[in-house]
C-alpha positions in Angstrom: 0.0 0.0 0.0 1.2 3.6 -0.7 3.1 5.1 2.2 3.8 1.8 4.0 7.5 0.9 4.5 8.8 -1.9 2.3 10.4 -4.8 4.2 14.0 -5.8 3.2 14.3 -9.5 3.4 17.6 -11.0 4.7 18.9 -14.4 3.5 17.2 -16.3 6.3 13.8 -14.8 5.3 14.4 -15.7 1.7 15.4 -19.2 2.7 12.2 -19.7 4.6 10.2 -18.3 1.7 12.0 -20.6 -0.7 11.2 -23.6 1.5 7.5 -22.6 1.7 7.4 -22.4 -2.1 9.0 -25.8 -2.5 6.1 -27.6 -0.9 3.5 -27.0 -3.7 6.0 -28.3 -6.3 6.3 -31.6 -4.3 2.7 -32.0 -3.3 0.9 -31.5 -6.6 -0.1 -27.9 -5.9 1.8 -26.1 -8.6 -1.3 -25.3 -10.7 -2.5 -22.5 -8.6 -1.7 -19.2 -10.4 -0.1 -21.0 -13.3 -0.4 -19.6 -16.8 -2.8 -20.9 -19.4 -2.2 -24.5 -20.4 -0.5 -24.3 -23.9 -2.0 -27.5 -25.4 -5.2 -26.9 -27.4 -5.5 -30.1 -29.5 -8.0 -32.8 -28.6 -6.8 -35.6 -26.3 -5.2 -38.2 -28.6 -6.1 -41.9 -28.6 -2.7 -43.5 -27.8 -1.7 -47.1 -28.1 -0.2 -48.7 -25.0 3.4 -48.2 -26.3 2.7 -44.6 -27.3 1.2 -43.9 -23.9 4.2 -45.4 -22.2 6.6 -43.1 -24.2 4.5 -40.1 -23.4 4.3 -40.9 -19.7 8.0 -41.3 -19.5 8.8 -38.1 -21.3 6.3 -36.0 -19.2 7.5 -37.6 -16.0 11.1 -36.7 -16.7 10.0 -33.2 -17.7 8.1 -32.8 -14.5 11.1 -33.8 -12.5 13.2 -31.3 -14.5 10.8 -28.5 -13.6 11.0 -29.5 -9.9 14.8 -29.1 -10.2 14.4 -25.8 -12.1 12.3 -24.4 -9.3 14.9 -25.4 -6.7 17.8 -24.0 -8.8 16.3 -20.6 -9.4 15.0 -20.3 -5.8 18.4 -21.1 -4.4 20.2 -18.9 -6.9 17.9 -16.0 -6.0 18.7 -16.6 -2.3 22.4 -16.4 -2.9 22.6 -13.7 -5.6 24.4 -10.6 -4.6 22.9 -8.1 -7.1 19.2 -7.2 -6.6 18.7 -7.2 -10.4 20.1 -10.7 -10.7 18.0 -11.8 -7.7 14.8 -10.5 -9.4 15.7 -12.2 -12.7 16.0 -15.5 -10.9 12.7 -15.0 -9.1 11.0 -14.2 -12.4 12.4 -17.3 -14.0 11.3 -19.4 -11.1 7.7 -18.1 -11.5 7.8 -19.1 -15.2 9.2 -22.5 -14.3 6.2 -22.9 -12.0 4.0 -22.6 -15.1 6.0 -25.4 -16.8 5.7 -27.5 -13.7 1.9 -27.1 -13.6 1.6 -28.0 -17.3 3.7 -31.1 -16.9 1.6 -32.0 -13.8 -1.7 -31.5 -15.8 -0.5 -33.6 -18.7 0.6 -36.4 -16.4 -2.9 -36.4 -14.9 -4.4 -36.6 -18.3 -2.2 -39.6 -19.2 -3.1 -41.2 -15.9 0.5 -41.2 -14.8 2.3 -40.3 -11.6 5.3 -38.0 -11.1 8.7 -39.4 -10.1 8.9 -40.8 -6.6 12.4 -39.3 -6.3 11.4 -35.7 -6.8 12.3 -34.7 -3.2 15.8 -36.0 -3.8 16.1 -34.2 -7.1 14.9 -30.9 -5.5 17.4 -31.2 -2.6 20.3 -31.8 -5.0 19.2 -28.9 -7.3 18.8 -26.5 -4.5 22.3 -27.3 -3.2 23.8 -26.8 -6.6 21.9 -23.6 -7.2 23.0 -22.1 -3.8 26.6 -23.0 -4.7 26.4 -21.3 -8.1 25.0 -18.1 -6.4 27.8 -18.1 -3.8 30.4 -18.2 -6.6 29.3 -14.8 -7.9 26.6 -13.3 -10.1 28.4 -13.8 -13.4 28.8 -17.5 -12.6 25.3 -17.6 -11.3 24.0 -16.4 -14.7 26.5 -18.6 -16.5 25.0 -21.6 -14.7 21.5 -20.5 -15.9 22.7 -20.1 -19.5 24.4 -23.5 -19.6 21.5 -25.3 -17.8 18.9 -23.9 -20.2 21.0 -24.8 -23.2 21.1 -28.4 -22.0 17.4 -28.3 -21.2 16.6 -27.0 -24.7 18.6 -29.9 -26.2 16.8 -32.3 -23.9 13.3 -31.0 -24.9 14.2 -31.2 -28.6 15.1 -34.8 -28.1 11.7 -35.4 -26.4 10.0 -33.8 -29.4 11.6 -36.5 -31.5 10.7 -39.2 -29.0 7.1 -38.3 -28.3 4.5 -40.1 -30.5 3.5 -38.0 -33.5 -0.2 -38.2 -32.6 0.3 -37.0 -29.0 -0.2 -33.4 -30.0 -1.0 -32.3 -26.4 2.3 -33.4 -25.0 4.1 -32.0 -28.0 2.5 -28.6 -27.7 3.5 -28.4 -24.0 7.1 -29.5 -24.7 7.5 -27.1 -27.6 6.3 -24.1 -25.5 8.6 -25.1 -22.7 11.6 -25.3 -25.1 10.9 -21.8 -26.4 10.7 -20.4 -22.9 13.9 -22.1 -21.8 15.7 -20.8 -24.9 14.7 -17.3 -24.0 16.0 -17.8 -20.4 19.4 -18.8 -21.8 19.5 -15.8 -24.1 18.5 -13.4 -21.2 21.2 -14.8 -18.9 23.9 -14.2 -21.6 22.6 -10.7 -22.2 22.8 -10.0 -18.5 26.5 -10.9 -18.4 26.7 -14.7 -17.9 30.2 -16.2 -17.8 31.1 -19.2 -19.9 31.4 -22.2 -17.5 34.6 -24.3 -17.6 34.3 -27.5 -19.7 34.6 -29.9 -16.8 31.7 -28.1 -15.1 29.5 -28.4 -18.2 30.4 -32.1 -18.5 29.5 -32.7 -14.8 26.1 -31.0 -15.4 25.4 -33.2 -18.3 26.3 -36.3 -16.3 24.0 -35.3 -13.4 21.2 -34.5 -15.8 21.6 -37.9 -17.5 21.3 -39.7 -14.1 18.1 -37.8 -13.3 16.4 -38.2 -16.6 17.3 -41.9 -16.9 16.1 -42.7 -13.4 12.9 -40.5 -13.5 11.6 -42.4 -16.5 10.9 -45.4 -14.3 10.9 -44.3 -10.6 
C-alpha cells in the first residue's frame, strides 16, 4: 500500500520463503496461479506403447521442472545483485507454469510423477546455492548452460514423443521456447562461460536424473 514501508528480506527470510514455495512443487499444488495450459489439441487416442513413451517423457520433464524451481529459488537466495535476484525469481515463476503444465499432462495420461522428486529438488537447491555463492556472473552462467542443455533435452523429447500425441508435443514445444529465452536473457545479463569440466558434470548429473525418473 502507498506510504507503507517496504520490508528488506535477509537471507534467512528468503530461505524460509523458498522452502515454503517448494512444498507445492512436491505436493501437486503447482497449478494455482499458473499460466494458461498451452495445449489446445484434442486428447489423442494413444496405443499402449505410445502412452508409455508419453508418460516417461512427461514424468522426466516434470522432475526437470521440480529441479528448475529449486535451482532458481536457491540462486535468487544467494545472488548478490538485486537485479540478478529479481531475474532469478521471475524465471522461477515461469518455471512454475511449466511444472503445472507437466503435472496436468501427467494427470491426463493417468501417470504419476517421479517418486524421487524430493531428492532431485534437494540436489538442485544445493547446486543452485553454490552457483550463487560463486558470484553473479557464474550464477548467470549456470543458468545459461543449464537452459542450453534443457533445450537440447526437450528437442530430443519432441523427436521421441508419439507423432499423434499433440497435447504433450505442444506443452514441450512451448517449454523449449521459454527455456531458450531464459538462456539468451542470462547471456545478455553478463553470464560467464562455464569451464568445460563443469559443463560435463552438469550433463552427467542430468543424465542420471532423466534416466532414473523415467521409471521411478
